[in-house]
C-alpha positions as CSV (number, residue, x, y, z in Angstrom):
1,M,118.4,-36.6,148.3
2,T,116.5,-39.4,146.6
3,D,115.8,-42.6,148.6
4,V,117.1,-44.9,145.9
5,K,120.2,-46.8,147.1
6,N,122.7,-47.9,144.5
7,T,124.5,-51.0,145.6
8,D,126.9,-51.4,142.7
9,Y,127.8,-47.7,142.4
10,R,127.3,-47.5,138.7
11,V,125.3,-44.9,136.7
12,G,123.1,-47.5,134.9
13,N,121.2,-47.1,131.7
14,D,118.6,-44.6,132.8
15,G,118.5,-41.2,134.3
16,F,120.5,-38.0,133.6
17,W,123.9,-39.4,134.1
18,A,123.4,-42.2,131.6
19,R,123.5,-39.6,128.8
20,A,125.0,-36.6,130.6
21,W,127.9,-36.6,128.1
22,V,125.6,-35.4,125.4
23,V,125.1,-32.0,127.0
24,P,128.8,-30.9,127.0
25,L,129.2,-32.4,123.5
26,V,126.4,-30.3,122.1
27,L,127.9,-27.2,123.9
28,A,131.2,-28.0,122.3
29,G,129.7,-28.0,118.9
30,V,127.9,-24.7,119.5
31,G,131.1,-23.2,121.0
32,G,133.3,-24.4,118.2
33,L,131.0,-22.7,115.6
34,M,130.8,-19.6,117.7
35,A,134.5,-19.2,118.0
36,A,135.3,-20.0,114.4
37,L,132.8,-17.6,113.0
38,T,133.3,-14.6,115.2
39,A,137.0,-14.0,115.4
40,G,140.1,-13.7,113.3
41,P,143.2,-15.9,113.7
42,E,145.0,-13.7,116.3
43,R,142.1,-13.2,118.6
44,L,141.0,-16.9,118.2
45,S,144.5,-17.9,119.2
46,Y,144.3,-16.0,122.5
47,A,140.8,-17.3,123.1
48,Y,141.9,-20.9,122.5
49,L,144.9,-20.6,124.8
50,F,142.6,-19.2,127.5
51,A,140.1,-22.1,127.1
52,L,142.8,-24.7,126.8
53,F,144.7,-23.7,129.9
54,T,141.5,-23.3,131.9
55,I,140.8,-27.0,131.3
56,V,144.4,-27.9,131.7
57,T,144.3,-26.5,135.3
58,V,141.3,-28.7,136.1
59,M,143.0,-31.8,134.8
60,L,146.3,-30.9,136.6
61,G,144.4,-30.4,139.8
62,G,143.0,-33.9,139.4
63,I,146.5,-35.4,139.0
64,F,147.7,-33.5,142.1
65,L,144.7,-34.6,144.3
66,V,145.1,-38.3,143.3
67,L,148.8,-38.3,143.9
68,I,148.6,-36.5,147.3
69,Q,145.9,-38.9,148.5
70,F,148.2,-41.8,147.8
71,L,151.2,-40.1,149.2
72,T,149.4,-39.4,152.5
73,A,147.6,-42.8,152.6
74,A,144.4,-40.8,153.3
75,H,141.3,-42.9,153.8
76,W,138.7,-40.2,154.1
77,G,138.8,-39.3,150.4
78,V,138.8,-42.8,148.9
79,S,135.1,-42.8,148.1
80,T,135.4,-39.4,146.3
81,R,138.6,-40.3,144.5
82,R,137.0,-42.0,141.5
83,I,135.5,-38.7,140.4
84,V,139.0,-37.1,140.5
85,E,140.5,-40.1,138.8
86,V,138.1,-39.8,135.9
87,I,138.8,-36.1,135.5
88,M,142.5,-36.9,135.7
89,S,142.1,-39.6,133.0
90,G,141.2,-36.8,130.6
91,A,144.8,-35.9,130.2
92,P,145.1,-37.6,126.8
93,V,142.0,-35.6,125.7
94,V,143.7,-32.4,126.8
95,A,146.8,-33.5,124.8
96,L,144.7,-33.9,121.7
97,L,143.0,-30.6,122.2
98,A,146.5,-29.0,122.7
99,L,147.9,-30.4,119.5
100,P,146.4,-27.8,117.1
101,F,147.7,-25.0,119.3
102,I,151.2,-26.5,119.5
103,F,151.2,-27.1,115.7
104,G,150.1,-23.5,115.2
105,V,152.9,-22.2,117.4
106,W,155.4,-24.4,115.5
107,T,154.3,-23.2,112.1
108,G,154.0,-19.5,113.2
109,K,150.2,-19.5,112.5
110,V,149.4,-18.9,116.1
111,P,150.8,-15.4,116.8
112,V,150.5,-15.3,120.6
113,Y,154.2,-15.8,121.1
114,Q,155.2,-13.7,118.2
115,E,157.5,-11.4,120.2
116,W,160.1,-14.0,121.2
117,Q,159.5,-16.1,118.0
118,E,160.6,-13.0,116.0
119,A,163.7,-12.7,118.1
120,T,164.6,-16.2,117.2
121,G,163.6,-16.1,113.6
122,H,160.6,-18.5,114.0
123,G,157.7,-16.1,113.8
124,A,155.3,-15.9,110.9
125,H,156.7,-12.5,110.0
126,H,160.2,-12.7,111.4
127,D,161.7,-10.7,108.6
128,E,159.7,-7.7,109.6
129,P,160.5,-5.4,112.6
130,A,158.5,-5.9,115.7
131,D,155.3,-3.8,115.6
132,E,153.5,-2.0,118.3
133,H,152.6,-5.3,120.0
134,G,156.1,-6.6,119.9
135,V,159.3,-5.4,121.6
136,L,158.7,-1.8,120.8
137,G,155.2,-1.9,122.1
138,L,156.4,-3.7,125.3
139,A,159.2,-1.2,125.7
140,G,156.7,1.6,125.5
141,S,154.5,-0.1,128.0
142,V,157.4,-0.4,130.4
143,A,158.4,3.2,129.9
144,Q,154.8,4.1,130.6
145,A,154.8,2.1,133.8
146,Q,158.0,3.7,134.8
147,G,156.7,7.1,133.8
148,H,153.7,6.6,136.2
149,A,156.1,6.2,139.1
150,E,158.2,9.2,138.2
151,G,155.5,11.5,136.7
152,H,154.4,12.8,140.1
153,E,157.8,14.4,140.6
154,A,158.2,16.0,137.1
155,D,156.3,18.6,135.3
156,H,154.4,17.8,132.1
157,E,157.1,18.9,129.7
158,T,159.9,17.1,131.5
159,G,157.8,14.0,131.8
160,H,157.1,14.0,128.1
161,D,160.7,14.3,127.2
162,E,161.7,11.6,129.7
163,G,159.0,9.3,128.3
164,H,160.6,9.4,124.8
165,S,164.0,8.8,126.4
166,H,162.8,5.9,128.4
167,T,161.2,4.4,125.3
168,A,164.5,4.3,123.4
169,Q,166.4,3.0,126.4
170,E,163.8,0.3,127.2
171,T,163.7,-0.8,123.5
172,T,167.4,-1.6,123.7
173,L,167.0,-3.2,127.1
174,H,164.2,-5.4,126.1
175,H,165.9,-6.5,122.9
176,E,168.7,-7.6,125.1
177,I,166.5,-9.3,127.7
178,I,164.6,-11.3,125.1
179,E,167.7,-12.2,123.1
180,A,169.3,-13.5,126.4
181,K,166.3,-15.9,126.7
182,T,166.4,-17.3,123.2
183,G,168.3,-20.4,124.3
184,Y,165.1,-21.3,126.3
185,L,162.4,-19.4,124.4
186,N,162.7,-20.7,120.9
187,T,160.1,-22.5,118.9
188,P,161.7,-26.0,118.7
189,A,162.5,-26.0,122.4
190,W,159.0,-24.7,123.3
191,T,157.4,-27.3,121.1
192,M,159.5,-30.2,122.5
193,R,158.8,-29.1,126.1
194,A,155.0,-28.8,125.4
195,I,155.0,-32.4,124.1
196,I,157.0,-33.6,127.1
197,Y,154.6,-31.9,129.6
198,L,151.6,-33.6,127.9
199,L,153.3,-37.0,127.9
200,I,154.2,-36.7,131.6
201,W,150.6,-35.8,132.5
202,S,149.1,-38.4,130.2
203,V,151.4,-41.2,131.4
204,I,150.7,-40.5,135.1
205,A,146.9,-40.3,134.5
206,W,147.0,-43.6,132.4
207,L,149.0,-45.5,135.0
208,Y,147.0,-44.4,138.1
209,F,143.6,-44.7,136.5
210,G,144.5,-48.1,135.0
211,W,145.8,-49.5,138.2
212,S,142.7,-48.2,140.1
213,R,140.4,-49.8,137.6
214,R,142.3,-53.1,137.8
215,Q,141.9,-53.0,141.5
216,D,138.1,-52.8,141.0
217,E,138.3,-56.2,139.5
218,D,140.9,-58.1,141.5
219,H,140.8,-56.2,144.9
220,D,144.6,-56.6,145.0
221,P,146.1,-54.3,147.7
222,R,149.4,-54.4,145.9
223,H,148.0,-51.8,143.4
224,T,147.6,-49.4,146.3
225,L,151.1,-50.1,147.6
226,R,152.5,-49.5,144.1
227,M,150.6,-46.2,143.6
228,Q,151.6,-45.1,147.1
229,S,155.3,-45.8,146.6
230,L,155.4,-43.9,143.2
231,A,153.4,-40.9,144.5
232,A,156.3,-38.9,145.9
233,P,158.7,-39.1,142.9
234,L,155.8,-38.5,140.5
235,L,154.7,-35.5,142.5
236,I,158.1,-34.0,141.9
237,V,158.0,-34.7,138.2
238,F,154.4,-33.4,138.1
239,A,155.3,-30.2,139.9
240,G,158.2,-29.5,137.5
241,A,156.0,-30.0,134.5
242,L,153.2,-27.8,135.8
243,T,155.7,-25.0,136.7
244,F,157.5,-24.9,133.4
245,A,154.2,-25.3,131.5
246,A,153.0,-22.2,133.3
247,F,156.2,-20.4,132.3
248,D,156.0,-21.5,128.7
249,W,152.3,-21.2,127.9
250,L,151.4,-18.1,130.0
251,M,154.4,-16.2,131.3
252,S,156.1,-16.2,127.9
253,L,153.2,-14.3,126.5
254,E,155.2,-11.3,127.8
255,P,158.8,-12.7,127.5
256,S,160.7,-10.0,129.3
257,W,158.5,-10.5,132.4
258,F,159.3,-13.1,135.0
259,S,158.0,-14.3,138.4
260,T,159.6,-17.3,140.2
261,I,156.3,-17.9,142.1
262,F,154.1,-17.9,139.0
263,G,154.0,-21.7,138.8
264,V,152.8,-21.8,142.4
265,V,150.0,-19.4,141.6
266,I,148.9,-21.6,138.8
267,F,149.1,-24.7,141.0
268,A,146.9,-23.0,143.7
269,G,144.3,-22.1,141.1
270,S,144.4,-25.7,139.8
271,A,143.7,-27.1,143.3
272,V,140.8,-24.7,143.7
273,A,139.3,-25.7,140.3
274,I,139.5,-29.5,140.9
275,L,138.0,-29.3,144.4
276,A,135.1,-27.2,143.2
277,T,134.5,-29.5,140.2
278,T,134.7,-32.6,142.3
279,I,132.2,-31.2,144.8
280,L,129.7,-30.3,142.0
281,I,129.9,-33.7,140.3
282,G,129.8,-35.5,143.6
283,L,126.7,-33.6,144.7
284,S,124.9,-34.4,141.5
285,L,125.7,-38.1,141.9
286,Y,124.8,-38.0,145.6
287,K,121.4,-36.3,145.1
288,R,120.4,-38.8,142.5
289,G,121.3,-41.7,144.8
290,L,124.0,-43.1,142.5
291,V,126.6,-43.4,145.2
292,G,124.3,-44.5,148.0
293,E,125.9,-43.5,151.3
294,A,129.5,-44.0,150.1
295,I,129.8,-40.2,149.7
296,N,128.0,-38.5,152.6
297,P,127.8,-34.8,153.7
298,V,130.9,-35.1,155.8
299,H,132.9,-35.9,152.7
300,F,131.6,-32.8,151.1
301,H,132.4,-30.8,154.3
302,D,136.0,-32.1,154.1
303,L,136.3,-31.2,150.4
304,A,134.9,-27.8,151.2
305,K,137.5,-27.3,154.0
306,L,140.2,-28.1,151.5
307,L,138.6,-25.7,149.0
308,F,138.5,-22.9,151.5
309,G,142.2,-23.6,152.4
310,F,143.4,-23.5,148.8
311,I,141.4,-20.3,148.2
312,C,143.4,-18.7,151.0
313,F,146.6,-20.2,149.7
314,W,145.8,-18.8,146.2
315,T,145.3,-15.4,147.8
316,Y,148.6,-15.6,149.7
317,V,150.8,-16.5,146.7
318,S,149.0,-14.1,144.4
319,F,149.4,-11.2,146.9
320,S,153.1,-12.3,147.4
321,Q,153.7,-12.1,143.7
322,W,152.1,-8.6,143.4
323,M,153.7,-7.2,146.6
324,L,157.3,-8.2,145.8
325,I,157.0,-6.8,142.2
326,W,155.3,-3.6,143.5
327,Y,157.9,-3.2,146.2
328,A,160.9,-3.7,143.9
329,G,159.5,-1.3,141.3
330,I,161.5,-2.8,138.4
331,P,159.9,-1.6,135.2
332,E,160.1,-4.9,133.2
333,E,158.3,-6.6,136.1
334,A,155.8,-3.8,136.8
335,T,154.5,-3.6,133.3
336,W,152.7,-6.9,133.6
337,F,150.5,-5.6,136.4
338,H,150.3,-2.2,134.7
339,K,148.5,-3.7,131.7
340,R,146.0,-5.3,134.1
341,W,145.4,-2.1,136.0
342,E,144.2,0.0,133.1
343,G,140.8,0.5,131.5
344,G,138.4,-2.5,131.7
345,W,141.1,-4.7,133.1
346,M,141.1,-2.8,136.3
347,F,137.5,-4.0,136.8
348,V,138.6,-7.6,136.2
349,S,141.4,-7.1,138.8
350,Y,139.0,-5.9,141.4
351,L,136.6,-8.7,140.5
352,L,139.4,-11.2,141.2
353,I,140.3,-9.6,144.5
354,F,136.7,-9.7,145.8
355,G,135.4,-12.7,143.8
356,H,138.3,-15.0,144.2
357,F,139.1,-14.3,147.9
358,V,136.8,-11.9,149.8
359,A,133.5,-13.4,148.9
360,P,134.5,-17.1,149.1
361,F,136.3,-16.4,152.3
362,L,133.3,-14.8,154.0
363,L,130.8,-17.2,152.5
364,L,132.7,-20.5,153.3
365,I,134.4,-19.7,156.6
366,S,131.5,-21.2,158.7
367,R,131.1,-24.9,159.2
368,V,127.4,-24.4,158.8
369,Q,127.9,-22.9,155.4
370,K,130.2,-25.8,154.3
371,L,127.6,-28.4,155.5
372,N,124.8,-26.7,153.6
373,L,124.9,-28.6,150.4
374,R,122.8,-26.1,148.3
375,W,125.0,-23.3,149.5
376,L,128.1,-25.2,148.8
377,Q,126.9,-26.1,145.3
378,A,126.2,-22.4,144.5
379,M,129.7,-21.4,145.9
380,C,131.4,-24.1,143.7
381,F,129.7,-22.8,140.6
382,W,131.0,-19.3,141.5
383,V,134.5,-20.5,142.2
384,I,134.7,-22.3,138.9
385,F,133.5,-19.2,137.1
386,I,136.0,-16.9,138.9
387,H,138.8,-19.4,138.2
388,A,138.0,-19.1,134.5
389,V,138.1,-15.3,134.9
390,D,141.6,-15.7,136.6
391,I,143.0,-17.5,133.5
392,Y,141.3,-15.0,131.2
393,W,143.1,-12.3,133.2
394,F,146.4,-14.0,132.6
395,V,146.0,-14.4,128.8
396,L,143.8,-11.8,127.2
397,P,145.4,-8.5,128.3
398,Q,148.2,-9.5,125.8
399,A,145.5,-9.2,123.0
400,G,144.7,-5.6,123.9
401,A,142.0,-3.6,125.7
402,F,139.4,-5.4,127.7
403,R,136.6,-6.6,125.5
404,I,134.8,-9.9,125.9
405,Q,134.1,-11.5,122.6
406,L,132.0,-14.4,121.5
407,A,135.1,-16.2,120.5
408,D,136.3,-16.3,124.1
409,I,133.1,-17.9,125.3
410,G,132.9,-20.2,122.3
411,A,136.5,-21.4,122.7
412,L,135.8,-22.3,126.4
413,L,132.6,-24.1,125.5
414,F,134.4,-26.1,122.8
415,V,137.4,-27.1,124.8
416,G,135.5,-27.6,128.1
417,G,132.6,-29.3,126.2
418,V,134.9,-31.9,124.6
419,F,136.8,-32.5,127.9
420,F,133.7,-32.9,130.1
421,A,131.9,-35.0,127.4
422,Y,134.7,-37.5,127.9
423,V,134.6,-37.2,131.7
424,F,130.8,-37.8,131.8
425,W,131.0,-40.6,129.3
426,Q,133.8,-42.3,131.4
427,L,131.8,-41.9,134.6
428,G,129.1,-44.0,132.9
429,R,131.5,-46.9,132.2
430,V,133.2,-47.4,135.6
431,P,132.1,-47.8,139.3
432,L,131.6,-44.4,140.8
433,I,133.8,-45.3,143.8
434,P,137.0,-47.4,143.8
435,V,135.3,-50.5,145.1
436,G,138.6,-52.5,145.3
437,D,140.6,-50.1,147.5
438,P,141.5,-51.7,150.8
439,R,140.8,-48.5,152.7
440,L,137.3,-48.1,151.3
441,Q,135.5,-49.3,154.4
442,R,137.1,-46.6,156.5
443,S,136.0,-44.0,154.0
444,L,132.4,-45.3,153.9
445,H,132.1,-44.7,157.6
446,H,134.1,-41.5,157.7
447,H,133.0,-39.4,160.7
448,Q,129.4,-40.7,160.6
449,T,129.5,-41.3,164.4
450,H,130.4,-37.7,165.1
């Protein structure tokens, strides 16, 4: 770490962080061109959804971490909270980035939800019968999944005949399942809910970031009391918005599939993403002396412990989802995992098992590892990468066989670049720690005597 001590906790006019926002902005431009020039509308729609929701989870993790710190009146994380607040404050930027996608869904130009849009007459080609990627295709996939379970007990000829029978039966069944959901899964309702989610997140972020910034100026403890009193009800509202956004934007890609724990899985991934991002930004500021001793190695150790805990929690809920679906063996549930256990997607599934749990678990379990800042930094880069892979695994199997395209990378660079250009720019405008918080002094001396 540099010996320079920053007494006002601001970035200043010199050094990397004074112009750090330029880097992601350039990447956004490169990524936008890459995505626009290398993919057709359908693939680009899936790529954009993947990129958008990856950044949405980081922002949602920020809202959660801010609200939970106020709810618990925790003092230890006060000095690291400003980083999270700035990330959270990017909610309106996320909303702006989401508007083209929402408009595309509304007009039928974004075909990722074509299956249920056709069922409700809102798809781009709703006068045509569903093609192989629609209800018939899904029915065949379900029949194939069921056939795998039964194929070991039947000979080849019988299995072939049964496969055709299952396809016809499942076609009718899935028409009925999707039609039964049209009261919820229809374009006007989906669009209205998407706007409501974005408004909820943006309002929470605007209120809390605004109050925290005001407290920097007036040092009024009433701001803390107000934010603390609202944290519990807003967490309930936030949790509902996150859960149903996960249902609407990801789970409805395959509308006959359902998982009541799906929102919890997305929440766990969001918590992992924000903790890793906070550690990385905090380490960069700390090593350049921009936060003085306000953020010390013990703060990073505590954040790393939370990161480790939420990695384990993500594993628990992800395994629970898989285990219950596997144990029940219901075809319309099993087909979702069946798609992700074929071809190249099987490799991605194994990568998530080992990369999202086994490796981080073994490499972060020790206190020594969590206190080694270089090691922790490397692990956080890996965790963010594997989190993006996780969202990719949720979205892209619906587009077909596993094949990474430049549009996927370009879309992530564009959405992530725009978002983090704002975050880095905002970090240059505000104190890097909440200097007016009445609990700041306790955070500054957190565990330093141990």
